[in-house]
C-alpha positions, 0 to 999 in steps of 0.5 A, spaced: 414 525 470 420 527 466 424 522 461 430 522 466 425 520 472 422 514 468 428 511 466 430 511 473 425 508 475 424 503 469 426 495 469 431 497 464 435 502 469 435 497 474 437 491 470 443 494 468 444 497 475 444 489 477 448 487 471 453 493 472 453 490 480 454 483 478 460 485 474 464 488 479 462 483 484 465 478 480 472 483 479 472 484 486 473 476 487 478 475 481 482 481 485 481 477 491 485 472 488 492 477 487 496 480 491 495 487 490 499 493 491 497 500 491 504 505 490 503 512 491 507 517 488 508 524 488 514 526 485 521 524 481 525 523 487 521 519 491 521 513 486 524 509 490 517 507 493 516 504 486 523 500 486 521 497 493 514 495 491 517 491 485 523 488 490 517 485 495 512 483 489 516 480 485 511 475 483 506 473 477 501 473 482 502 480 484 500 486 481 501 493 482 499 500 481 502 506 481 497 512 483 498 519 482 494 525 486 492 531 483 488 537 485 481 538 483 482 543 476 476 548 476 479 553 472 479 549 465 486 550 464 486 543 462 483 542 456 477 536 455 480 533 449 485 529 454 480 526 457 479 523 450 486 520 449 490 515 451 494 519 457 500 516 455 500 519 448 496 526 450 499 532 448 499 536 454 502 534 460 497 533 465 500 534 473 503 527 475 504 524 468 512 525 467 513 522 474 507 515 473 511 514 466 518 515 470 515 510 475 513 505 469 520 505 467 522 504 474 518 497 474 520 495 467 527 495 469 526 492 476 522 487 474 524 485 467 518 487 463 517 489 457 510 493 456 510 493 449 508 485 450 503 487 455 496 488 453 494 496 453 488 498 456 486 506 457 480 508 461 477 516 463 472 517 468 469 523 470 470 525 477 469 531 481 467 536 475 474 536 473 475 537 465 480 531 466 477 527 470 480 520 472 485 516 467 488 510 468 492 505 463 494 498 464 498 493 462 496 486 462 502 482 461 503 475 458 504 471 465 498 475 468 501 480 472 497 487 471 501 494 471 497 500 473 498 507 472 492 511 475 492 519 474 487 520 479 483 527 481 481 528 488 480 534 494 487 531 497 492 526 497 489 522 502 482 522 500 485 520 493 488 514 496 483 511 500 478 512 495 483 508 491 482 503 495 475 503 495 476 501 488 481 495 490 481 491 494 488 492 495 493 488 500 498 494 501 498 501 501 506 503 500 508 511 501 514 514 502 516 518 508 514 525 510 518 530 510 517 531 517 512 528 522 506 532 526 503 531 532 499 524 533 492 524 536 486 527 533 490 533 530 491 527 525 484 529 522 486 536 521 493 537 518 495 534 511 501 529 513 499 524 508 503 518 511 500 519 518 493 519 516 494 513 511 497 510 518 491 511 522 485 510 517 487 505 511 483 499 512 489 495 509 497 493 511 501 500 510 508 500 508 512 507 510 518 506 505 525 510 506 530 509 502 533 503 505 534 499 498 541 498 500 539 494 507 537 487 507 532 483 511 525 482 514 526 483 521 519 481 524 516 483 531 512 478 534 508 478 541 505 471 540 498 472 539 494 469 535 494 476 530 500 476 531 502 469 528 497 471 522 501 477 521 508 473 521 506 468 516 504 474 512 510 477 512 514 472 512 511 470 505 513 477 502 520 476 504 520 469 500 518 473 494 523 479 496 528 474 497 530 476 504 533 473 510 527 473 516 530 474 523 524 474 528 524 479 535 520 479 541 520 484 546 519 483 553 517 489 557 521 487 564 526 482 565 520 477 568 517 476 562 523 474 558 521 467 557 515 469 554 518 473 548 522 467 548 516 462 547 513 467 541 519 467 537 520 459 538 512 459 536 513 464 530 519 460 528 516 453 528 510 455 524 515 459 519 519 451 519 511 447 518 511 452 512 518 451 509 520 458 510 527 459 513 529 463 519 535 465 519 535 468 526 531 469 532 532 475 538 529 478 544 530 484 548 528 487 554 524 495 554 519 499 551 517 495 546 517 501 541 524 503 543 527 496 543 524 494 536 527 501 533 534 499 536 534 492 533 531 493 527 533 500 523 539 497 520 534 491 516 531 492 510 524 492 513 521 492 520 514 488 520 510 490 525 502 487 527 497 492 527 494 491 534 487 491 531 484 497 533 479 501 530 480 508 526 478 511 532 483 508 536 489 509 532 487 516 532 486 518 539 491 513 542 496 511 536 500 504 537 507 502 538 506 500 530 505 508 528 510 509 533 516 505 530 514 507 523 514 514 525 521 513 528 525 508 525 531 509 521 528 504 515 522 502 511 516 499 516 511 495 514 505 495 519 501 489 517 492 489 517 489 483 518 483 486 514 487 487 508 
């Protein structure tokens, strides 16, 4: 039996593994006490997603992680010395490093933070046989907020985002609108539109951000169910942190169900009133839910829709009202999932 095999079976290895698992468990427990936002950035033209994150997570208990996923480099063009340096100070520019730096500048401006006064920590992790691997720089601010720049290597962007979620946990993933949407259904597994795949596969809430920072108000949709009420509460708290007015909206598929829609918004308004959260107005409409939500909600800063509680496979094969609204709306859309 070789040394490696002996060590793998030794009590020392077992104790080390147990200690690592306990440390990870403790970290996850602490993170669950905070609101953590994962922001996927791809270039400087889409840094509005960072401004969006700063606007809705403007609270000391909210952590923001900026993520850039780059492809695996097996050519050796990236020198191994970069992996041993603070990536912000590396002499050679890794792909994505510039946009992460710009993203940090945006956060400083939007949140009024001075990173020079924050505790900085740099971490390197080997990944996928890539010379530079994964690199992370975190800034822990005096008030407790954490800002993180993560340069991650992965086979594709979707895999990188979902892998990063597993290292979380995160409450919300924010990513920009794609240049074009593909067909829904099973085809989502075979094409590379990141937004569609994340909408279908992410376990937590997802925001498809559009450059709508000039708009105002959270347009929160509800159908009166317990699941929807929970989503209304979560979205309303976010709206308060962002300083946004709240409009509650419900759609009746037919005229005969108009009273049911009215009861849904009244129920949601009472819930928020009990929480001390003001509601600017309530609205109802009659028609196809996705069409009415888009028609009435696209003038607001953000449309909030509730995930129907479908599994990943159900979302892939059958889609959902939430995903249809996210595709077609002319403003940012937040799909609230209660698992995240």
